[in-house]
C-alpha positions in Angstrom: 131.7 121.8 95.4 131.6 120.6 98.6 134.9 122.1 99.4 133.4 125.8 98.3 130.7 124.6 100.8 132.2 124.0 103.5 133.5 126.9 103.5 130.9 129.0 102.8 129.1 127.1 105.8 131.9 127.9 108.5 132.2 131.1 107.7 128.1 131.5 108.3 128.7 129.2 111.6 130.8 132.1 112.6 129.9 135.0 110.5 126.6 135.1 109.3 124.8 135.2 106.4 127.1 138.6 105.6 130.4 136.9 105.9 129.6 134.2 103.9 128.8 136.6 101.3 131.3 139.0 102.1 134.1 135.7 101.1 133.0 136.0 97.6 131.9 132.4 95.5 133.5 131.0 92.7 130.3 128.5 91.3 126.7 128.2 91.2 126.4 126.2 93.6 128.0 128.4 95.7 125.3 131.2 94.8 122.9 129.2 95.1 123.6 127.7 99.0 123.8 131.2 100.0 120.6 131.9 98.6 119.4 128.2 100.5 120.6 130.1 104.0 119.0 134.1 102.7 115.7 131.9 102.7 115.8 130.1 105.8 116.6 133.5 107.6 113.4 135.0 105.7 115.8 136.9 104.0 114.1 137.4 100.5 115.1 140.2 98.5 118.3 138.6 99.4 118.2 135.5 98.4 116.8 135.9 95.5 119.4 138.8 94.0 122.1 135.9 95.1 119.8 132.7 93.0 120.0 135.6 90.7 124.3 135.3 90.3 123.8 131.8 90.1 121.8 132.2 86.6 124.2 134.9 85.9 127.2 132.8 86.5 125.7 129.8 84.5 123.2 131.0 82.0 122.0 127.7 80.4 121.6 125.6 83.5 117.9 125.0 84.1 118.0 125.1 88.3 119.8 128.7 89.0 117.2 130.1 86.3 114.1 128.4 88.1 115.4 128.9 91.7 116.4 133.3 90.8 112.2 132.6 89.1 110.8 131.9 91.8 112.7 133.9 94.5 112.5 136.7 92.5 108.4 136.2 93.0 108.6 134.7 97.2 111.1 138.4 97.1 108.2 140.1 95.7 104.8 138.7 96.4 105.1 137.1 99.8 105.9 133.1 100.3 102.4 132.8 100.8 101.6 132.8 97.4 104.1 131.3 95.7 103.0 127.4 97.7 102.7 123.6 95.6 100.0 124.6 93.0 97.2 121.9 92.3 99.0 122.4 88.4 102.1 122.3 89.4 102.0 119.2 91.2 99.6 117.1 88.2 102.1 118.4 85.3 104.6 116.7 88.2 103.2 113.5 88.1 102.0 112.4 85.3 105.4 113.4 83.4 109.1 112.9 83.4 110.3 110.2 85.8 106.8 109.6 87.2 105.7 107.7 84.4 108.3 105.0 84.4 107.6 105.4 88.2 104.1 104.4 88.6 104.1 102.0 85.9 106.4 99.8 87.8 105.2 100.5 90.8 101.4 99.7 89.6 103.0 96.3 88.4 105.2 94.9 91.1 102.1 95.7 93.5 100.4 93.4 91.5 103.5 90.8 91.4 103.2 90.4 94.7 99.0 90.4 95.3 97.9 87.0 96.2 97.3 84.2 93.6 93.7 84.0 95.2 91.0 85.9 96.3 91.6 88.9 98.6 90.8 92.1 100.8 92.9 94.9 100.4 94.0 97.9 102.5 95.7 101.9 100.6 97.1 103.8 102.7 97.4 107.5 101.6 95.8 106.2 98.0 96.1 109.6 96.1 93.8 109.8 93.4 94.7 105.9 92.6 97.8 106.5 90.7 99.3 103.7 91.7 96.8 101.5 93.1 94.4 101.2 90.5 96.0 100.2 87.2 98.1 96.4 89.6 93.8 95.8 90.2 92.6 92.1 88.9 89.5 90.5 89.6 91.0 88.8 93.5 90.6 92.4 94.9 87.2 91.4 96.5 87.2 94.7 98.1 89.6 97.9 98.7 89.5 100.2 101.9 90.9 103.4 100.9 92.1 105.9 103.8 92.8 109.2 101.7 93.2 112.6 103.6 92.4 114.4 100.6 89.0 114.5 99.7 89.5 115.3 96.1 91.8 112.9 95.6 89.6 110.2 97.0 86.8 110.8 95.1 88.3 110.5 91.9 89.5 107.1 93.3 86.4 106.1 94.5 84.6 106.6 90.9 87.3 104.7 89.1 86.3 102.0 91.6 82.8 102.8 91.5 83.5 102.5 87.1 85.4 98.7 87.9 83.1 97.5 89.6 84.9 96.9 92.5 83.8 97.2 95.8 85.6 99.6 98.1 85.3 101.7 102.0 86.6 105.0 101.8 88.3 107.2 104.7 88.6 110.7 104.2 91.8 111.0 107.0 95.1 110.6 108.1 96.1 106.8 109.0 95.8 107.7 112.8 92.5 108.2 112.5 91.1 105.8 110.9 93.5 103.3 113.7 91.0 105.1 116.2 87.8 104.3 114.9 85.9 101.6 116.3 85.0 100.4 112.6 88.6 99.7 112.3 89.9 97.7 115.6 88.0 94.7 114.9 88.8 94.5 111.1 91.6 93.0 108.8 92.9 92.7 105.9 94.6 90.1 103.7 97.4 92.8 102.3 98.3 96.1 103.5 100.1 99.1 100.9 101.0 102.4 101.1 102.8 104.2 97.6 104.8 107.0 99.0 102.5 108.3 101.5 104.1 107.2 104.8 107.0 109.5 105.1 104.4 111.6 105.8 104.0 110.1 109.1 105.5 112.3 112.2 108.6 110.0 113.3 107.4 109.3 116.7 103.6 107.9 115.3 105.8 104.9 112.9 106.3 102.2 115.2 102.9 102.4 116.9 101.0 102.4 112.9 103.0 99.6 112.3 102.4 97.5 115.2 98.7 98.6 114.0 99.3 97.5 110.4 101.5 94.1 111.7 98.0 93.1 114.0 96.2 94.1 110.8 97.4 92.2 107.5 99.7 89.0 106.4 101.7 91.3 103.8 102.8 95.0 104.0 103.5 96.3 101.1 105.3 99.7 101.4 106.5 101.9 98.2 109.3 104.7 99.1 112.8 106.1 98.4 116.2 106.0 99.9 117.0 109.2 100.6 120.1 110.5 102.8 119.0 111.8 106.0 116.7 115.2 105.0 117.3 116.4 108.6 119.8 118.7 108.3 118.5 120.2 105.0 121.0 123.5 105.2 124.3 121.2 106.4 127.1 121.4 103.1 126.6 118.0 102.4 122.6 117.6 101.8 122.6 121.3 99.7 125.4 119.7 97.3 122.7 116.6 97.2 120.1 118.4 96.5 121.3 120.8 94.4 122.8 117.4 92.2 119.0 115.9 92.3 117.0 119.0 91.4 119.5 119.0 88.0 118.5 115.9 87.1 115.0 116.4 88.2 114.0 119.6 85.9 116.0 118.1 83.0 113.2 115.9 83.2 110.4 118.5 82.1 112.3 121.2 79.3 109.2 121.1 76.9 106.2 122.6 77.7 105.4 121.3 81.4 108.5 123.2 82.2 107.6 126.1 83.9 104.3 124.8 85.6 106.4 122.0 87.0 109.4 124.1 87.8 108.0 126.9 89.5 104.4 125.5 90.7 106.1 122.1 92.4 109.8 121.6 92.5 111.1 125.0 93.6 108.9 125.3 96.1 109.4 122.0 97.8 113.1 122.4 98.0 113.4 125.6 99.2 110.9 124.2 101.2 113.4 121.9 103.1 114.4 125.0 104.0 112.0 126.9 105.3 111.5 127.4 109.4 108.3 129.0 108.8 106.1 126.1 108.6 106.0 123.0 110.2 107.4 119.8 108.5 104.7 117.6 106.9 107.2 115.3 105.1 109.9 113.2 107.1 111.3 110.9 104.2 114.4 108.4 105.4 116.7 106.4 104.4 114.9 102.8 103.4 117.4 101.2 105.9 115.6 103.3 108.8 112.7 101.8 107.5 113.5 98.3 107.7 114.5 98.6 111.1 111.0 100.3 112.1 108.9 97.2 110.5 111.3 94.2 112.0 110.9 96.0 115.4 106.8 96.4 114.8 106.9 92.2 114.4 107.4 91.7 110.5 109.7 88.8 110.8 110.3 88.8 106.8 111.0 92.2 105.5 112.2 92.1 101.7 113.6 94.8 99.2 112.0 95.1 95.2 113.5 97.4 93.6 111.0 100.0 91.4 113.1 102.2 89.5 115.8 104.8 89.7 114.2 107.4 90.8 115.8 111.0 89.9 115.6 112.3 94.1 116.5 108.6 95.3 116.1 105.1 93.9 112.8 104.1 94.4 112.3 100.7 96.6 109.0 97.8 97.3 109.4 96.4 100.8 107.7 93.4 100.8 107.1 92.5 104.5 105.4 89.8 106.7 104.7 89.5 110.5 105.7 86.4 112.2 102.5 85.1 113.0 101.4 82.5 109.4 98.4 83.7 107.8 95.6 84.3 109.1 96.8 82.6 113.0 97.0 86.4 114.3 93.6 87.2 115.6 94.2 88.8 118.8 94.4 92.9 117.4 96.1 95.6 118.9 
């Protein structure tokens, strides 16, 4: 399969999409790869037909069928009308492998929280799917940072019902760090569950240094994917196709079309979308570890959370060089 994708890539590089299509393909993934290249060039009708060819070549397979359905909608309705939907994301995050993933994440957070009372900062908390099950009576207060107001409202409502004190900020970590009220704050624990990947790479060193100066322990849950900086390369596309075949299989049933068309296909083809600015910047776990050490986190420990279909999920448990409570000079 990789050989065919490499052949297509070489033809595409020398003669463009037309040359790659005219050479013919053998496998369904070859058709899908051509569809991805056509999508990247905003040639949506051609992309839809190429994906339909993959579906005809492998009629029982989930990925070609889902891709063909999605691209037919893009060709018919325009890309702006087929973005990720709230219904699609909701069904995705609360189904499939996300159920054991978030159970494992909440349990790992609780294991790594202090055994005495503590203050907690949660960055990108969403609707509290990871945070809320991890909370115990040892939590004296929670500071929440979340740019999506509806999600933040659901979390604060749940905390109020649990009678846990909280301070909520509707914005990004960068915006929160610039707020006067955050400049003199410290927390015993700061945590981010699958949210720091939305930080632009250029912002990461400064934000990690800011966190190092303001917490005793930093917990980061992230995946360990390959580098996605060049999504059209054959090796990257082959990885994406293989992973999304597994991901789609976890949602076979009543929610399949909602998840496939409302979330997974928009995300998969979004890797190749040159018309919008990136909002997600996943990176291999080793890069997170390097950045944490450069920011002054002396101890960085990996804990496996779950062998998720996209990439293994890990918890990074990091602490600064200074002992607890000793570092008071805020940057």
